[in-house]
N, C-alpha and C positions, 0 to 999 in steps of 0.2 A: 589465358582468362577467359571466359563468356563475356559479351555485350552484357547489356541491361536487357530485358525479356527476351534472352535465351539459356537464361540459368536454367540448370537442374530444379527441377520441381521438388522439393520435398515432401518427404511422407510424415505428416506431424501429429499428435494426440496430443489431448491436454494434459497437462502436466510434461510435456517433454520440457528440456530449458534446449536453449539457443543463444547464440552471442552474434550480435548486429555488429557492424562497423562502427555506426555513430552513436548506439543506442544503450550498448554493450549488452551484459548479461541479463536474459528474462525468462517467463515462464510461457507456457502457452497455455490458456485460458478457455479458446472458443477456436477451430476450423470449420468454414464454410464451403461451401464449391466444390467443384471440382475441375481439373485439369489443370488450364493454363488461366482459370479463373479464381483458382482455388485461393482461399484468402485467410489470413489466421490473425485472430486478435491475442496479444504477446501484453504481457506485466513488465515493466522494466522497472517497474517499483520507481520512490523518491520524483521528480520531478517532471521524468518520463511518462508515468501511469504505464494506461495498458493505449498501443498502439495498434491499428490495422496495417496488414502490411500482405500486398498481392505478393504471391511467392515468384509468381515469373520475376520479378522486378527486386525485390528484396533479398540483399545482401546479407543474409541468414547461414548460420554452419549449426547445425543440430551438434548439441553434447551426449 
């Protein structure tokens, strides 16, 4: 397993479904930036709502 900060940066688009270790299942709403500064806005619904996640650190899996 890669350490945080060395994760492969996922290629995500609005509408993609993802899974996060803590927040569960979510849907990508928006993606900003490029390369190591790419940020995904993911709607996890419920109490979690929309989270901004820096992809080089976020434990996301594209479904």
